[in-house]
Rosetta silent file (secondary structure, phi, psi, omega in degrees, C-alpha in Angstrom):
SEQUENCE: MTFIYKITYSNGKIYIGHDSTDKINYFGSASTNGDLTPGQPRKEILWESETATPEEVARMKNELILKLRANDPSVGYNRRLKSDGQDQTTQRNRRRRADVKQP
SCORE:     score description
SCORE:     0.000 S_00000001
   1 L     0.000  134.844  175.929    0.000    0.000    0.000 S_00000001
   2 E  -113.548  135.499  179.765    1.271    3.451   -0.866 S_00000001
   3 E  -119.797  144.571  165.387    0.081    6.532    0.976 S_00000001
   4 E  -112.880  129.416 -173.013    0.433   10.225    0.223 S_00000001
   5 E  -129.343  163.096  173.530    0.175   12.244    3.393 S_00000001
   6 E  -120.071  128.114  172.242    0.231   15.801    4.667 S_00000001
   7 E  -104.159  129.257  175.807    2.118   16.720    7.804 S_00000001
   8 E  -110.501  121.129 -178.856    1.025   19.954    9.469 S_00000001
   9 L   -89.400  167.041 -175.349    3.566   21.441   11.857 S_00000001
  10 L   -62.611  -20.779  177.402    2.791   23.638   14.861 S_00000001
  11 L   -84.895    0.541  178.249    3.707   26.738   12.833 S_00000001
  12 L    91.111  -11.354  179.070    0.957   25.864   10.342 S_00000001
  13 L   -75.563  154.859 -175.419    3.317   24.947    7.503 S_00000001
  14 E  -122.029  161.083  172.618    2.783   21.674    5.677 S_00000001
  15 E  -137.501  131.440  176.662    4.810   18.954    3.995 S_00000001
  16 E  -102.516  124.289 -179.632    3.415   16.505    1.440 S_00000001
  17 E  -136.900  178.213  176.316    5.170   13.140    1.440 S_00000001
  18 E  -138.181  158.763 -178.647    4.610    9.536    0.538 S_00000001
  19 E  -145.706  130.811  176.136    5.253    6.188    2.147 S_00000001
  20 L  -126.413   21.798 -177.748    5.176    2.713    0.665 S_00000001
  21 L  -100.107   -0.858 -174.854    6.783    0.850    3.565 S_00000001
  22 L    62.209   25.365  175.078    3.587    0.232    5.565 S_00000001
  23 L  -120.067   57.076 -173.446    5.156    2.186    8.427 S_00000001
  24 L   -62.759  -21.795  177.949    2.823    5.148    8.171 S_00000001
  25 L   -98.302   51.210 -176.427    3.384    5.989   11.873 S_00000001
  26 L   -69.872  -11.453  174.355    7.107    6.560   11.496 S_00000001
  27 L  -132.233  157.688 -179.205    6.976    9.397   14.037 S_00000001
  28 L    78.114 -175.386 -178.415    5.074    9.771   17.248 S_00000001
  29 L  -120.476  129.091  178.457    3.511    6.982   19.236 S_00000001
  30 H   -63.452  -19.039 -178.850    0.562    4.947   18.071 S_00000001
  31 H   -79.589   -0.573  179.634   -0.496    4.725   21.719 S_00000001
  32 H   -75.845  -11.899 -179.165   -1.395    8.441   21.820 S_00000001
  33 L    53.611   34.615  177.349   -4.809    7.633   20.321 S_00000001
  34 L    82.943   -1.282  178.484   -4.625   10.808   18.257 S_00000001
  35 L   -82.121  109.223 -176.922   -4.037   13.108   21.240 S_00000001
  36 L  -105.525  139.958  173.305   -1.335   15.480   20.059 S_00000001
  37 L   -75.800  160.244 -174.650    0.523   17.982   22.161 S_00000001
  38 L   -54.983  -34.710 -178.186    0.556   21.545   20.777 S_00000001
  39 L   -89.482   -3.079 -175.895    4.060   21.258   19.287 S_00000001
  40 L   -83.957  135.817  178.209    3.615   17.822   17.779 S_00000001
  41 L   -67.969  154.140  177.142    3.065   17.550   14.021 S_00000001
  42 E  -111.484  139.220 -179.957   -0.189   16.105   12.707 S_00000001
  43 E  -115.399  135.495 -178.434   -0.301   13.585    9.865 S_00000001
  44 E  -132.970  129.980  176.938   -3.243   13.199    7.527 S_00000001
  45 E   -78.855  125.212 -179.857   -3.623   10.625    4.737 S_00000001
  46 E  -100.149  -28.312 -173.586   -4.604   12.397    1.514 S_00000001
  47 E  -160.451  147.387  175.449   -4.488    9.477   -0.940 S_00000001
  48 E  -148.471  152.094  179.182   -3.768    5.754   -0.944 S_00000001
  49 E  -154.843  144.119  174.469   -3.415    2.985   -3.496 S_00000001
  50 L   -95.109  -14.430 -171.294   -2.514   -0.687   -3.556 S_00000001
  51 L  -123.636   -2.262 -174.674   -1.752   -0.732   -7.280 S_00000001
  52 L   -65.911  140.450  174.113   -0.250    2.636   -8.259 S_00000001
  53 L   -78.239  162.551  175.798    3.071    2.658  -10.102 S_00000001
  54 H   -55.496  -35.119  179.240    5.878    4.935   -8.855 S_00000001
  55 H   -67.481  -40.081  177.821    5.084    7.277  -11.744 S_00000001
  56 H   -65.928  -40.029  177.762    1.401    7.465  -10.754 S_00000001
  57 H   -62.718  -45.283  179.345    2.362    8.156   -7.142 S_00000001
  58 H   -60.821  -42.909  179.706    4.745   10.923   -8.263 S_00000001
  59 H   -62.461  -45.365 -179.844    2.058   12.473  -10.470 S_00000001
  60 H   -66.512  -41.241  178.806   -0.527   12.444   -7.669 S_00000001
  61 H   -61.167  -44.533  178.054    1.968   13.790   -5.132 S_00000001
  62 H   -60.058  -43.440  178.969    2.877   16.640   -7.502 S_00000001
  63 H   -58.975  -44.038 -178.913   -0.804   17.461   -8.014 S_00000001
  64 H   -69.497  -38.367  176.546   -1.362   17.640   -4.269 S_00000001
  65 H   -59.350  -45.868 -179.395    1.779   19.716   -3.679 S_00000001
  66 H   -69.455  -44.026 -178.973    0.599   22.245   -6.259 S_00000001
  67 H   -60.659  -42.003 -177.251   -3.050   22.192   -5.143 S_00000001
  68 H   -90.795   -1.004  178.896   -2.125   22.755   -1.483 S_00000001
  69 L    60.394   32.549 -178.084    0.736   25.153   -2.388 S_00000001
  70 L   -68.033  -14.496  177.114    3.157   23.094   -0.276 S_00000001
  71 L   -92.404    1.641  173.275    6.037   24.267   -2.493 S_00000001
  72 L   -86.327  117.957 -175.967    5.342   27.912   -1.575 S_00000001
  73 L   -55.298  -23.726  178.574    7.821   28.712    1.243 S_00000001
  74 L   -80.583  -11.780 -176.305    5.167   30.707    3.084 S_00000001
  75 L  -113.415  -41.219 -172.436    2.860   27.654    3.115 S_00000001
  76 E  -150.581 -176.222 -174.252    4.988   24.523    3.145 S_00000001
  77 L  -108.207   -3.609  177.072    8.304   22.732    3.066 S_00000001
  78 L   -71.469  133.238 -179.095    8.195   20.917   -0.292 S_00000001
  79 L  -114.502  -35.692 -177.252   10.797   22.416   -2.614 S_00000001
  80 L  -123.350  142.414  174.453   11.072   20.111   -5.604 S_00000001
  81 L   -87.141  149.405  177.812    8.455   18.200   -7.510 S_00000001
  82 L   -80.594  143.355 -176.632    9.116   14.573   -8.341 S_00000001
  83 L  -104.270  -34.564 -173.258    9.610   13.809  -11.994 S_00000001
  84 L  -142.528   28.101  179.245    9.590   10.030  -12.374 S_00000001
  85 L    93.369   -1.777  177.669    8.632    8.403   -9.119 S_00000001
  86 L  -123.879  138.873  176.996   11.966    9.052   -7.395 S_00000001
  87 L   -75.846  167.250 -175.663   12.754   12.003   -5.239 S_00000001
  88 H   -60.876  -36.573 -179.633   15.759   14.180   -6.015 S_00000001
  89 H   -64.970  -44.097  178.641   17.869   12.653   -3.218 S_00000001
  90 H   -60.333  -44.969  179.496   17.317    9.116   -4.533 S_00000001
  91 H   -61.509  -44.514 -178.655   18.272   10.190   -8.044 S_00000001
  92 H   -63.928  -42.929  179.373   21.416   11.977   -6.810 S_00000001
  93 H   -64.475  -38.519  178.241   22.511    8.987   -4.699 S_00000001
  94 H   -65.958  -38.928  177.199   22.088    6.594   -7.616 S_00000001
  95 H   -64.043  -41.450  179.885   24.207    8.855   -9.850 S_00000001
  96 H   -62.508  -43.656  179.449   26.921    8.989   -7.174 S_00000001
  97 H   -63.940  -37.215  179.510   26.991    5.200   -6.851 S_00000001
  98 H   -67.227  -29.972 -179.227   27.214    4.871  -10.639 S_00000001
  99 H   -78.041  -17.852  179.806   30.169    7.257  -10.654 S_00000001
 100 L   -73.798  125.434 -178.623   32.106    5.159   -8.138 S_00000001
 101 L   -74.958  131.642  177.603   34.548    3.002  -10.076 S_00000001
 102 L   -85.216  142.103  179.366   34.239   -0.694   -9.409 S_00000001
 103 L   -68.486    0.000    0.000   37.518   -2.670   -8.956 S_00000001
């Protein structure tokens, strides 16, 4: 299952992310039963799919980032849109590994 989520921080800014590891509660404690302290971020599932390809997930995530203006620094923390299902860090790391000469 792949999820696209919105995290809202205590300052009101948002971040749109995705998770396909089935560890949707990667922060906080599941035992809080939804009771958040004032400084704790809130996570909301915006979209989910069991069958979406990485490209479909990237397209939907981009749509939500633009719709919610999460790439506007006054609104959110997203800076780059995904182009092909991989975030910029993943692409950069793969290029670096490819550049390392094998013995």
